[in-house]
py3Dmol code that shows the C-alpha trace and the ligand (Angstrom):
import py3Dmol

protein = """\
ATOM      1  CA  MET A   1      58.786  -9.895 -52.749  1.00  0.00           C
ATOM      2  CA  GLN A   2      59.555  -9.959 -49.129  1.00  0.00           C
ATOM      3  CA  PRO A   3      63.116 -11.174 -48.663  1.00  0.00           C
ATOM      4  CA  LEU A   4      63.802 -13.810 -46.101  1.00  0.00           C
ATOM      5  CA  THR A   5      65.487 -11.537 -43.692  1.00  0.00           C
ATOM      6  CA  GLU A   6      67.233 -12.773 -40.385  1.00  0.00           C
ATOM      7  CA  MET A   7      66.192 -11.705 -37.065  1.00  0.00           C
ATOM      8  CA  PRO A   8      66.294  -7.884 -37.344  1.00  0.00           C
ATOM      9  CA  PRO A   9      69.654  -6.453 -35.966  1.00  0.00           C
ATOM     10  CA  ILE A  10      69.184  -4.707 -32.645  1.00  0.00           C
ATOM     11  CA  ARG A  11      67.634  -1.492 -33.295  1.00  0.00           C
ATOM     12  CA  SER A  12      68.887   1.616 -31.711  1.00  0.00           C
ATOM     13  CA  SER A  13      65.381   1.915 -30.098  1.00  0.00           C
ATOM     14  CA  GLU A  14      66.192  -1.324 -28.327  1.00  0.00           C
ATOM     15  CA  ILE A  15      69.378  -0.336 -26.731  1.00  0.00           C
ATOM     16  CA  THR A  16      67.644   1.163 -23.600  1.00  0.00           C
ATOM     17  CA  PRO A  17      63.867   0.899 -24.234  1.00  0.00           C
ATOM     18  CA  GLU A  18      62.658  -1.380 -21.616  1.00  0.00           C
ATOM     19  CA  HIS A  19      63.762   0.391 -18.545  1.00  0.00           C
ATOM     20  CA  VAL A  20      62.859   3.711 -20.108  1.00  0.00           C
ATOM     21  CA  TYR A  21      59.653   2.332 -21.336  1.00  0.00           C
ATOM     22  CA  PHE A  22      58.799   0.518 -18.081  1.00  0.00           C
ATOM     23  CA  SER A  23      59.808   3.502 -15.781  1.00  0.00           C
ATOM     24  CA  ARG A  24      57.757   5.698 -18.294  1.00  0.00           C
ATOM     25  CA  ARG A  25      54.730   3.437 -17.777  1.00  0.00           C
ATOM     26  CA  ARG A  26      55.437   3.456 -14.082  1.00  0.00           C
ATOM     27  CA  VAL A  27      55.417   7.095 -13.944  1.00  0.00           C
ATOM     28  CA  LEU A  28      52.210   7.233 -16.117  1.00  0.00           C
ATOM     29  CA  ARG A  29      50.594   4.724 -13.785  1.00  0.00           C
ATOM     30  CA  LEU A  30      51.621   6.756 -10.747  1.00  0.00           C
ATOM     31  CA  GLY A  31      50.385   9.907 -12.370  1.00  0.00           C
ATOM     32  CA  MET A  32      47.040   8.183 -13.059  1.00  0.00           C
ATOM     33  CA  LEU A  33      46.921   6.980  -9.460  1.00  0.00           C
ATOM     34  CA  ALA A  34      47.592  10.436  -8.207  1.00  0.00           C
ATOM     35  CA  LEU A  35      45.060  12.047 -10.512  1.00  0.00           C
ATOM     36  CA  GLY A  36      42.401   9.384  -9.809  1.00  0.00           C
ATOM     37  CA  SER A  37      42.712   9.536  -6.080  1.00  0.00           C
ATOM     38  CA  ALA A  38      43.506  13.036  -5.305  1.00  0.00           C
ATOM     39  CA  ALA A  39      41.695  12.744  -1.946  1.00  0.00           C
ATOM     40  CA  LEU A  40      44.133   9.961  -1.060  1.00  0.00           C
ATOM     41  CA  ALA A  41      47.067  11.846  -2.207  1.00  0.00           C
ATOM     42  CA  ALA A  42      48.918  11.341   1.179  1.00  0.00           C
ATOM     43  CA  CYS A  43      48.663   7.552   0.297  1.00  0.00           C
ATOM     44  CA  VAL A  44      50.022   7.768  -3.059  1.00  0.00           C
ATOM     45  CA  PRO A  45      53.474   6.213  -2.840  1.00  0.00           C
ATOM     46  CA  THR A  46      56.382   8.393  -3.448  1.00  0.00           C
ATOM     47  CA  THR A  47      59.092   5.853  -4.457  1.00  0.00           C
ATOM     48  CA  PRO A  48      58.625   4.045  -7.677  1.00  0.00           C
ATOM     49  CA  THR A  49      59.958   0.670  -6.430  1.00  0.00           C
ATOM     50  CA  ALA A  50      57.694   0.298  -3.328  1.00  0.00           C
ATOM     51  CA  GLN A  51      54.327  -0.166  -4.809  1.00  0.00           C
ATOM     52  CA  GLU A  52      52.165  -1.586  -7.698  1.00  0.00           C
ATOM     53  CA  ALA A  53      49.057   0.197  -8.822  1.00  0.00           C
ATOM     54  CA  PRO A  54      45.661  -1.508  -8.115  1.00  0.00           C
ATOM     55  CA  GLY A  55      45.020  -4.461 -10.276  1.00  0.00           C
ATOM     56  CA  MET A  56      48.726  -4.761 -11.104  1.00  0.00           C
ATOM     57  CA  ILE A  57      50.467  -7.969 -10.399  1.00  0.00           C
ATOM     58  CA  PRO A  58      52.941  -7.447  -7.457  1.00  0.00           C
ATOM     59  CA  ARG A  59      56.647  -8.326  -8.270  1.00  0.00           C
ATOM     60  CA  LEU A  60      57.435 -11.801  -6.800  1.00  0.00           C
ATOM     61  CA  ASN A  61      60.012 -11.536  -4.142  1.00  0.00           C
ATOM     62  CA  LYS A  62      62.020 -14.426  -5.514  1.00  0.00           C
ATOM     63  CA  ARG A  63      65.573 -14.971  -6.867  1.00  0.00           C
ATOM     64  CA  ASP A  64      67.041 -17.408  -9.249  1.00  0.00           C
ATOM     65  CA  GLU A  65      69.753 -19.763  -8.271  1.00  0.00           C
ATOM     66  CA  PHE A  66      72.377 -17.221  -9.199  1.00  0.00           C
ATOM     67  CA  GLY A  67      70.851 -14.607  -6.683  1.00  0.00           C
ATOM     68  CA  ASP A  68      69.176 -12.497  -9.390  1.00  0.00           C
ATOM     69  CA  PRO A  69      65.653 -11.139  -8.656  1.00  0.00           C
ATOM     70  CA  VAL A  70      62.791 -12.302 -11.072  1.00  0.00           C
ATOM     71  CA  ASN A  71      61.577  -9.804 -13.571  1.00  0.00           C
ATOM     72  CA  ARG A  72      58.302  -7.982 -13.103  1.00  0.00           C
ATOM     73  CA  TRP A  73      55.171  -9.499 -14.578  1.00  0.00           C
ATOM     74  CA  GLU A  74      54.613  -6.495 -16.650  1.00  0.00           C
ATOM     75  CA  GLU A  75      58.274  -7.054 -18.195  1.00  0.00           C
ATOM     76  CA  ILE A  76      57.835 -10.689 -18.878  1.00  0.00           C
ATOM     77  CA  THR A  77      54.391 -10.128 -20.534  1.00  0.00           C
ATOM     78  CA  ASN A  78      54.812  -6.998 -22.488  1.00  0.00           C
ATOM     79  CA  TYR A  79      58.313  -7.517 -24.125  1.00  0.00           C
ATOM     80  CA  ASN A  80      58.037 -10.688 -26.130  1.00  0.00           C
ATOM     81  CA  ASN A  81      59.414 -12.270 -29.247  1.00  0.00           C
ATOM     82  CA  PHE A  82      56.501 -14.112 -31.002  1.00  0.00           C
ATOM     83  CA  TYR A  83      56.958 -13.455 -34.633  1.00  0.00           C
ATOM     84  CA  GLU A  84      53.696 -15.266 -35.631  1.00  0.00           C
ATOM     85  CA  PHE A  85      52.010 -12.092 -34.075  1.00  0.00           C
ATOM     86  CA  SER A  86      54.482  -9.264 -34.532  1.00  0.00           C
ATOM     87  CA  THR A  87      58.139  -8.435 -34.970  1.00  0.00           C
ATOM     88  CA  ASP A  88      57.446  -5.537 -32.442  1.00  0.00           C
ATOM     89  CA  LYS A  89      58.044  -6.807 -29.084  1.00  0.00           C
ATOM     90  CA  GLU A  90      55.730  -4.367 -27.408  1.00  0.00           C
ATOM     91  CA  ALA A  91      52.879  -5.184 -29.734  1.00  0.00           C
ATOM     92  CA  VAL A  92      52.822  -8.991 -29.265  1.00  0.00           C
ATOM     93  CA  ALA A  93      50.844  -8.917 -26.061  1.00  0.00           C
ATOM     94  CA  ARG A  94      48.000  -6.870 -27.618  1.00  0.00           C
ATOM     95  CA  LEU A  95      47.957  -8.905 -30.861  1.00  0.00           C
ATOM     96  CA  ALA A  96      48.049 -12.306 -29.200  1.00  0.00           C
ATOM     97  CA  GLN A  97      45.192 -11.429 -26.771  1.00  0.00           C
ATOM     98  CA  GLY A  98      42.390 -13.265 -28.606  1.00  0.00           C
ATOM     99  CA  PHE A  99      44.576 -16.313 -29.528  1.00  0.00           C
ATOM    100  CA  GLN A 100      42.415 -19.439 -28.990  1.00  0.00           C
ATOM    101  CA  THR A 101      44.397 -21.680 -26.682  1.00  0.00           C
ATOM    102  CA  THR A 102      41.497 -23.999 -25.683  1.00  0.00           C
ATOM    103  CA  PRO A 103      40.763 -26.615 -26.709  1.00  0.00           C
ATOM    104  CA  TRP A 104      44.486 -27.629 -27.376  1.00  0.00           C
ATOM    105  CA  THR A 105      46.247 -30.902 -28.080  1.00  0.00           C
ATOM    106  CA  ILE A 106      49.893 -31.852 -28.401  1.00  0.00           C
ATOM    107  CA  THR A 107      50.574 -34.905 -30.675  1.00  0.00           C
ATOM    108  CA  VAL A 108      53.769 -36.892 -29.622  1.00  0.00           C
ATOM    109  CA  ASP A 109      54.687 -39.187 -32.361  1.00  0.00           C
ATOM    110  CA  GLY A 110      57.554 -40.266 -34.791  1.00  0.00           C
ATOM    111  CA  LEU A 111      59.933 -42.862 -33.472  1.00  0.00           C
ATOM    112  CA  VAL A 112      58.016 -43.769 -30.281  1.00  0.00           C
ATOM    113  CA  ARG A 113      56.363 -47.002 -29.000  1.00  0.00           C
ATOM    114  CA  ASN A 114      53.337 -45.154 -27.639  1.00  0.00           C
ATOM    115  CA  PRO A 115      52.344 -42.251 -29.789  1.00  0.00           C
ATOM    116  CA  LYS A 116      49.825 -40.137 -28.098  1.00  0.00           C
ATOM    117  CA  THR A 117      47.789 -36.987 -28.530  1.00  0.00           C
ATOM    118  CA  TYR A 118      47.593 -35.102 -25.094  1.00  0.00           C
ATOM    119  CA  ASP A 119      45.020 -32.563 -24.215  1.00  0.00           C
ATOM    120  CA  LEU A 120      45.591 -30.086 -21.418  1.00  0.00           C
ATOM    121  CA  ASP A 121      44.013 -32.325 -18.803  1.00  0.00           C
ATOM    122  CA  ASP A 122      46.375 -35.157 -19.817  1.00  0.00           C
ATOM    123  CA  LEU A 123      49.300 -32.887 -19.393  1.00  0.00           C
ATOM    124  CA  ARG A 124      48.180 -31.846 -15.872  1.00  0.00           C
ATOM    125  CA  LYS A 125      49.036 -35.331 -14.650  1.00  0.00           C
ATOM    126  CA  PHE A 126      52.705 -34.596 -15.130  1.00  0.00           C
ATOM    127  CA  GLY A 127      52.424 -32.152 -12.418  1.00  0.00           C
ATOM    128  CA  GLU A 128      53.553 -28.487 -12.265  1.00  0.00           C
ATOM    129  CA  GLU A 129      56.532 -27.089 -10.490  1.00  0.00           C
ATOM    130  CA  GLU A 130      58.188 -23.634 -10.368  1.00  0.00           C
ATOM    131  CA  ARG A 131      61.589 -23.295 -12.098  1.00  0.00           C
ATOM    132  CA  ILE A 132      63.079 -19.793 -12.011  1.00  0.00           C
ATOM    133  CA  TYR A 133      65.284 -19.612 -15.137  1.00  0.00           C
ATOM    134  CA  ARG A 134      67.161 -17.131 -16.910  1.00  0.00           C
ATOM    135  CA  LEU A 135      66.130 -16.408 -20.600  1.00  0.00           C
ATOM    136  CA  ARG A 136      68.966 -14.941 -22.691  1.00  0.00           C
ATOM    137  CA  CYS A 137      67.736 -13.897 -26.172  1.00  0.00           C
ATOM    138  CA  VAL A 138      70.173 -14.128 -29.058  1.00  0.00           C
ATOM    139  CA  GLU A 139      69.606 -10.378 -29.643  1.00  0.00           C
ATOM    140  CA  GLY A 140      71.424  -9.567 -26.427  1.00  0.00           C
ATOM    141  CA  TRP A 141      68.793  -9.049 -23.648  1.00  0.00           C
ATOM    142  CA  SER A 142      67.962 -11.282 -20.826  1.00  0.00           C
ATOM    143  CA  MET A 143      65.222 -11.730 -18.138  1.00  0.00           C
ATOM    144  CA  VAL A 144      64.734 -13.982 -15.015  1.00  0.00           C
ATOM    145  CA  ILE A 145      61.321 -15.760 -15.280  1.00  0.00           C
ATOM    146  CA  PRO A 146      59.650 -17.871 -12.885  1.00  0.00           C
ATOM    147  CA  TRP A 147      58.167 -20.550 -15.023  1.00  0.00           C
ATOM    148  CA  LEU A 148      55.712 -23.218 -14.132  1.00  0.00           C
ATOM    149  CA  GLY A 149      55.803 -26.687 -15.766  1.00  0.00           C
ATOM    150  CA  PHE A 150      57.338 -30.051 -15.773  1.00  0.00           C
ATOM    151  CA  PRO A 151      60.493 -31.634 -17.217  1.00  0.00           C
ATOM    152  CA  LEU A 152      59.980 -32.857 -20.769  1.00  0.00           C
ATOM    153  CA  HIS A 153      61.601 -36.120 -19.888  1.00  0.00           C
ATOM    154  CA  LYS A 154      58.519 -37.260 -17.953  1.00  0.00           C
ATOM    155  CA  LEU A 155      56.477 -37.002 -21.088  1.00  0.00           C
ATOM    156  CA  LEU A 156      59.197 -38.463 -23.444  1.00  0.00           C
ATOM    157  CA  ARG A 157      59.487 -41.599 -21.104  1.00  0.00           C
ATOM    158  CA  GLU A 158      55.856 -42.117 -21.283  1.00  0.00           C
ATOM    159  CA  VAL A 159      55.772 -42.321 -25.197  1.00  0.00           C
ATOM    160  CA  GLU A 160      59.070 -44.381 -25.032  1.00  0.00           C
ATOM    161  CA  PRO A 161      61.305 -43.249 -27.848  1.00  0.00           C
ATOM    162  CA  THR A 162      62.778 -46.189 -29.970  1.00  0.00           C
ATOM    163  CA  ALA A 163      66.386 -46.770 -30.300  1.00  0.00           C
ATOM    164  CA  GLN A 164      66.434 -44.924 -33.613  1.00  0.00           C
ATOM    165  CA  ALA A 165      65.181 -41.724 -32.130  1.00  0.00           C
ATOM    166  CA  ARG A 166      68.184 -39.208 -31.872  1.00  0.00           C
ATOM    167  CA  TYR A 167      66.409 -35.888 -32.099  1.00  0.00           C
ATOM    168  CA  VAL A 168      63.207 -34.182 -31.089  1.00  0.00           C
ATOM    169  CA  ARG A 169      61.428 -31.776 -33.333  1.00  0.00           C
ATOM    170  CA  PHE A 170      58.851 -29.315 -31.930  1.00  0.00           C
ATOM    171  CA  VAL A 171      56.165 -27.573 -34.022  1.00  0.00           C
ATOM    172  CA  SER A 172      54.242 -24.470 -33.144  1.00  0.00           C
ATOM    173  CA  ALA A 173      50.679 -23.615 -33.938  1.00  0.00           C
ATOM    174  CA  PHE A 174      50.152 -22.046 -37.182  1.00  0.00           C
ATOM    175  CA  VAL A 175      46.938 -20.263 -37.507  1.00  0.00           C
ATOM    176  CA  PRO A 176      47.243 -17.369 -40.021  1.00  0.00           C
ATOM    177  CA  GLU A 177      43.825 -15.880 -39.449  1.00  0.00           C
ATOM    178  CA  GLN A 178      44.686 -15.345 -35.702  1.00  0.00           C
ATOM    179  CA  MET A 179      48.394 -14.614 -36.374  1.00  0.00           C
ATOM    180  CA  PRO A 180      48.886 -11.380 -38.242  1.00  0.00           C
ATOM    181  CA  GLY A 181      52.629 -11.589 -38.178  1.00  0.00           C
ATOM    182  CA  THR A 182      52.711 -14.649 -40.404  1.00  0.00           C
ATOM    183  CA  ARG A 183      50.873 -12.660 -43.141  1.00  0.00           C
ATOM    184  CA  LEU A 184      53.568  -9.978 -42.921  1.00  0.00           C
ATOM    185  CA  LEU A 185      56.324 -12.491 -43.346  1.00  0.00           C
ATOM    186  CA  PRO A 186      54.922 -14.840 -45.936  1.00  0.00           C
ATOM    187  CA  LEU A 187      58.222 -16.369 -46.981  1.00  0.00           C
ATOM    188  CA  TYR A 188      59.267 -17.670 -43.538  1.00  0.00           C
ATOM    189  CA  PRO A 189      58.939 -21.393 -43.315  1.00  0.00           C
ATOM    190  CA  TRP A 190      56.032 -21.525 -41.028  1.00  0.00           C
ATOM    191  CA  PRO A 191      55.019 -23.215 -38.812  1.00  0.00           C
ATOM    192  CA  TYR A 192      57.868 -22.139 -36.392  1.00  0.00           C
ATOM    193  CA  THR A 193      59.830 -25.284 -35.687  1.00  0.00           C
ATOM    194  CA  GLU A 194      62.706 -26.130 -33.277  1.00  0.00           C
ATOM    195  CA  GLY A 195      64.740 -29.171 -32.375  1.00  0.00           C
ATOM    196  CA  LEU A 196      66.877 -30.546 -29.576  1.00  0.00           C
ATOM    197  CA  ARG A 197      69.167 -33.667 -29.499  1.00  0.00           C
ATOM    198  CA  LEU A 198      67.390 -36.351 -27.572  1.00  0.00           C
ATOM    199  CA  ASP A 199      69.827 -36.248 -24.622  1.00  0.00           C
ATOM    200  CA  GLU A 200      69.241 -32.413 -24.363  1.00  0.00           C
ATOM    201  CA  ALA A 201      65.407 -32.920 -24.503  1.00  0.00           C
ATOM    202  CA  MET A 202      65.807 -35.569 -21.775  1.00  0.00           C
ATOM    203  CA  HIS A 203      68.036 -33.222 -19.484  1.00  0.00           C
ATOM    204  CA  ASP A 204      66.217 -32.240 -16.340  1.00  0.00           C
ATOM    205  CA  LEU A 205      66.476 -28.603 -17.034  1.00  0.00           C
ATOM    206  CA  THR A 206      64.382 -28.800 -20.175  1.00  0.00           C
ATOM    207  CA  LEU A 207      61.017 -27.786 -19.038  1.00  0.00           C
ATOM    208  CA  LEU A 208      57.564 -27.894 -20.752  1.00  0.00           C
ATOM    209  CA  VAL A 209      56.050 -24.661 -19.400  1.00  0.00           C
ATOM    210  CA  THR A 210      52.364 -24.290 -18.652  1.00  0.00           C
ATOM    211  CA  GLY A 211      52.446 -21.193 -16.529  1.00  0.00           C
ATOM    212  CA  VAL A 212      54.430 -18.197 -15.398  1.00  0.00           C
ATOM    213  CA  TYR A 213      54.363 -16.008 -12.294  1.00  0.00           C
ATOM    214  CA  GLY A 214      51.992 -18.607 -10.484  1.00  0.00           C
ATOM    215  CA  ARG A 215      49.484 -18.180 -13.123  1.00  0.00           C
ATOM    216  CA  PRO A 216      48.445 -19.840 -16.516  1.00  0.00           C
ATOM    217  CA  LEU A 217      50.616 -18.848 -19.435  1.00  0.00           C
ATOM    218  CA  PRO A 218      49.385 -15.742 -21.251  1.00  0.00           C
ATOM    219  CA  PRO A 219      49.085 -15.968 -25.140  1.00  0.00           C
ATOM    220  CA  GLN A 220      52.185 -13.801 -25.760  1.00  0.00           C
ATOM    221  CA  ASN A 221      54.475 -16.068 -23.688  1.00  0.00           C
ATOM    222  CA  GLY A 222      53.492 -19.240 -25.692  1.00  0.00           C
ATOM    223  CA  ALA A 223      50.159 -20.324 -24.089  1.00  0.00           C
ATOM    224  CA  PRO A 224      49.056 -22.959 -23.516  1.00  0.00           C
ATOM    225  CA  VAL A 225      52.338 -24.889 -23.637  1.00  0.00           C
ATOM    226  CA  ARG A 226      55.903 -23.769 -24.662  1.00  0.00           C
ATOM    227  CA  LEU A 227      59.413 -25.056 -23.910  1.00  0.00           C
ATOM    228  CA  ALA A 228      62.060 -23.379 -21.751  1.00  0.00           C
ATOM    229  CA  VAL A 229      65.612 -24.424 -22.482  1.00  0.00           C
ATOM    230  CA  PRO A 230      67.570 -22.067 -20.217  1.00  0.00           C
ATOM    231  CA  TRP A 231      71.211 -22.806 -21.555  1.00  0.00           C
ATOM    232  CA  LYS A 232      70.320 -21.984 -25.187  1.00  0.00           C
ATOM    233  CA  TYR A 233      69.367 -18.739 -26.828  1.00  0.00           C
ATOM    234  CA  GLY A 234      65.614 -17.874 -26.223  1.00  0.00           C
ATOM    235  CA  PHE A 235      64.514 -18.725 -29.810  1.00  0.00           C
ATOM    236  CA  LYS A 236      65.098 -22.529 -28.981  1.00  0.00           C
ATOM    237  CA  SER A 237      62.201 -22.215 -26.433  1.00  0.00           C
ATOM    238  CA  ILE A 238      59.417 -22.630 -28.889  1.00  0.00           C
ATOM    239  CA  LYS A 239      55.958 -21.372 -28.057  1.00  0.00           C
ATOM    240  CA  SER A 240      52.390 -22.654 -28.423  1.00  0.00           C
ATOM    241  CA  ILE A 241      53.457 -26.237 -29.221  1.00  0.00           C
ATOM    242  CA  VAL A 242      51.200 -28.660 -30.999  1.00  0.00           C
ATOM    243  CA  ARG A 243      53.398 -31.401 -32.067  1.00  0.00           C
ATOM    244  CA  ILE A 244      56.507 -33.141 -30.640  1.00  0.00           C
ATOM    245  CA  GLU A 245      58.082 -35.585 -33.093  1.00  0.00           C
ATOM    246  CA  LEU A 246      60.859 -37.981 -32.414  1.00  0.00           C
ATOM    247  CA  VAL A 247      63.169 -38.316 -35.371  1.00  0.00           C
ATOM    248  CA  ALA A 248      66.458 -39.908 -36.427  1.00  0.00           C
ATOM    249  CA  GLU A 249      68.100 -36.999 -38.144  1.00  0.00           C
ATOM    250  CA  GLN A 250      68.786 -33.400 -37.049  1.00  0.00           C
ATOM    251  CA  PRO A 251      65.423 -31.517 -37.960  1.00  0.00           C
ATOM    252  CA  ALA A 252      65.284 -28.440 -39.914  1.00  0.00           C
ATOM    253  CA  THR A 253      64.317 -25.446 -37.716  1.00  0.00           C
ATOM    254  CA  LEU A 254      62.880 -22.087 -38.761  1.00  0.00           C
ATOM    255  CA  TRP A 255      65.892 -19.750 -37.789  1.00  0.00           C
ATOM    256  CA  ASN A 256      68.446 -22.309 -38.919  1.00  0.00           C
ATOM    257  CA  THR A 257      66.608 -22.477 -42.198  1.00  0.00           C
ATOM    258  CA  VAL A 258      66.146 -18.704 -42.566  1.00  0.00           C
ATOM    259  CA  ALA A 259      69.777 -17.790 -41.676  1.00  0.00           C
ATOM    260  CA  PRO A 260      71.959 -20.915 -41.068  1.00  0.00           C
ATOM    261  CA  HIS A 261      75.245 -18.912 -40.409  1.00  0.00           C
ATOM    262  CA  GLU A 262      73.422 -16.761 -37.759  1.00  0.00           C
ATOM    263  CA  TYR A 263      71.437 -19.264 -35.898  1.00  0.00           C
ATOM    264  CA  GLY A 264      72.903 -22.654 -35.536  1.00  0.00           C
ATOM    265  CA  PHE A 265      71.078 -25.790 -34.576  1.00  0.00           C
ATOM    266  CA  TYR A 266      72.671 -25.991 -31.080  1.00  0.00           C
ATOM    267  CA  SER A 267      72.547 -22.148 -30.171  1.00  0.00           C
ATOM    268  CA  ASN A 268      74.055 -22.753 -26.683  1.00  0.00           C
ATOM    269  CA  VAL A 269      74.578 -19.404 -25.037  1.00  0.00           C
ATOM    270  CA  ASN A 270      78.170 -18.743 -25.620  1.00  0.00           C
ATOM    271  CA  PRO A 271      79.867 -15.332 -24.908  1.00  0.00           C
ATOM    272  CA  ASN A 272      82.903 -16.406 -26.792  1.00  0.00           C
ATOM    273  CA  LYS A 273      81.162 -16.988 -30.276  1.00  0.00           C
ATOM    274  CA  PRO A 274      79.870 -13.584 -31.592  1.00  0.00           C
ATOM    275  CA  HIS A 275      76.867 -13.474 -33.666  1.00  0.00           C
ATOM    276  CA  PRO A 276      78.011 -12.500 -37.204  1.00  0.00           C
ATOM    277  CA  ARG A 277      76.511  -8.979 -36.624  1.00  0.00           C
ATOM    278  CA  TRP A 278      77.080  -8.404 -32.873  1.00  0.00           C
ATOM    279  CA  SER A 279      79.038  -9.475 -29.796  1.00  0.00           C
ATOM    280  CA  GLN A 280      77.409 -12.000 -27.360  1.00  0.00           C
ATOM    281  CA  ALA A 281      79.922 -11.176 -24.676  1.00  0.00           C
ATOM    282  CA  THR A 282      77.353  -9.024 -22.637  1.00  0.00           C
ATOM    283  CA  GLU A 283      73.627  -8.733 -22.256  1.00  0.00           C
ATOM    284  CA  ARG A 284      71.083  -6.147 -21.082  1.00  0.00           C
ATOM    285  CA  ARG A 285      68.981  -7.532 -18.268  1.00  0.00           C
ATOM    286  CA  ILE A 286      65.560  -6.063 -18.582  1.00  0.00           C
ATOM    287  CA  GLY A 287      65.074  -3.577 -15.834  1.00  0.00           C
ATOM    288  CA  GLU A 288      68.666  -3.015 -15.093  1.00  0.00           C
ATOM    289  CA  LEU A 289      70.847  -0.176 -16.190  1.00  0.00           C
ATOM    290  CA  GLY A 290      73.993  -0.961 -18.094  1.00  0.00           C
ATOM    291  CA  ARG A 291      75.064  -4.498 -19.317  1.00  0.00           C
ATOM    292  CA  ARG A 292      76.267  -7.568 -17.567  1.00  0.00           C
ATOM    293  CA  ARG A 293      78.622 -10.367 -18.730  1.00  0.00           C
ATOM    294  CA  THR A 294      77.087 -13.217 -20.443  1.00  0.00           C
ATOM    295  CA  LEU A 295      77.974 -16.708 -19.075  1.00  0.00           C
ATOM    296  CA  MET A 296      78.778 -19.795 -20.905  1.00  0.00           C
ATOM    297  CA  PHE A 297      75.592 -21.878 -21.122  1.00  0.00           C
ATOM    298  CA  ASN A 298      73.778 -18.887 -19.672  1.00  0.00           C
ATOM    299  CA  GLY A 299      75.355 -20.042 -16.207  1.00  0.00           C
ATOM    300  CA  TYR A 300      74.044 -23.565 -16.395  1.00  0.00           C
ATOM    301  CA  ALA A 301      77.414 -25.171 -16.284  1.00  0.00           C
ATOM    302  CA  GLN A 302      75.901 -28.606 -15.553  1.00  0.00           C
ATOM    303  CA  VAL A 303      74.978 -29.207 -19.094  1.00  0.00           C
ATOM    304  CA  ALA A 304      78.657 -29.076 -20.311  1.00  0.00           C
ATOM    305  CA  PRO A 305      78.912 -32.949 -20.257  1.00  0.00           C
ATOM    306  CA  LEU A 306      76.392 -32.954 -23.137  1.00  0.00           C
ATOM    307  CA  TYR A 307      78.872 -31.256 -25.416  1.00  0.00           C
ATOM    308  CA  GLU A 308      82.043 -33.216 -24.452  1.00  0.00           C
ATOM    309  CA  GLY A 309      84.284 -33.488 -27.403  1.00  0.00           C
ATOM    310  CA  MET A 310      82.268 -31.094 -29.515  1.00  0.00           C
ATOM    311  CA  ASP A 311      83.853 -27.768 -30.779  1.00  0.00           C
ATOM    312  CA  LEU A 312      81.405 -25.332 -29.609  1.00  0.00           C
ATOM    313  CA  MET A 313      82.987 -22.559 -31.880  1.00  0.00           C
ATOM    314  CA  GLN A 314      82.093 -24.467 -34.984  1.00  0.00           C
ATOM    315  CA  ASN A 315      79.082 -26.467 -33.950  1.00  0.00           C
ATOM    316  CA  TYR A 316      77.104 -23.603 -32.701  1.00  0.00           C
TER     317      TYR A 316
END
"""
ligand_1 = """\
24
MTE
N 58.226 -19.479 -30.484
C 57.390 -19.166 -31.512
N 56.584 -19.959 -31.994
N 57.648 -18.004 -32.400
C 58.547 -17.051 -31.963
O 58.637 -16.091 -32.603
N 60.363 -16.419 -30.472
C 61.484 -17.045 -29.615
C 60.889 -17.930 -28.539
N 59.988 -18.812 -28.991
C 59.394 -17.235 -30.861
C 59.136 -18.499 -30.161
C 62.387 -15.943 -29.162
S 63.352 -15.257 -30.258
C 62.498 -15.667 -27.706
S 63.663 -14.735 -27.253
C 61.491 -16.294 -26.805
O 60.546 -17.139 -27.434
C 60.762 -15.215 -26.009
O 60.009 -15.692 -25.152
P 59.146 -14.740 -24.215
O 58.397 -13.807 -25.093
O 58.278 -15.475 -23.411
O 60.051 -13.897 -23.425
"""
view = py3Dmol.view(width=600, height=400)
view.addModel(protein, "pdb")
view.setStyle({"model": 0}, {"cartoon": {"style": "trace"}})
view.addModel(ligand_1, "xyz")
view.setStyle({"model": 1}, {"stick": {}})
view.zoomTo()
view.show()
């Protein structure tokens, strides 16, 4: 029987793989470029940072509010956690390629005055803005990602939560025939679920994401609609959402059910609270050498008032 295991510990292969992996791919790409266009050899760039191969999406020349450059498209879309497809971050993009994301609906129901099922056209009326957010995974790596989307509060205001609604429960799609990872982890409590307190869900930083890098969201990043909650560990940012339910009690979530001592309901980024199996004091920014210090709330100090009076070392 497959045991219910926690998120796998950081594998040794994960300590340096991205920059090695990506620079290796870059070298390969450059190699192919050089081979395929020998006649144009003089034009083949000599520095690996100055160019992108034909057909590649050029790196956006944008920074987040902390001054950090956005990650490359290739990094954002080829190093993913999406257990429904695979636990191998570099296999997700390929395995999720054929995932059917149209037609799609999201049902918003529970303790609301106006329950509604939204299709993708309905969601468009909420608009789309770019938000460049840090994503800090609980495993100790991070990226800077230019999301497109709209604040979740726009949608929540439309359905009008009742006075009893105190939490928001999110549910991902569960399509085993298209999601090979779910068959390899049959004891996980699928579908993937997550939750926020209502005031967290209403915070302006909480984004319903419909795109990335100025493009529609690819399947591996949670198409067609996912959440981005930048002050919490990445697993709170649930992908491919099909239901948003307003509830009175703190909802069960997949990771909190699988390993409650490792993955708390709140899971705010907190460098002072180590994961039981590793420190959270530092992180590897994908594409950088070395490690950088992890900041409380991932740097988004404006959310601190949400947790006034709460002991974040106990309620994590
Ligand atoms: N959502 C679903 N449905 N399934 C998942 O496995 N993984 C989470 C989160 N959302 C996950 C998910 C984790 S652990 C992280 S770090 C982020 O997605 C990764 O998002 P990205 O692949 O777009 O970087």
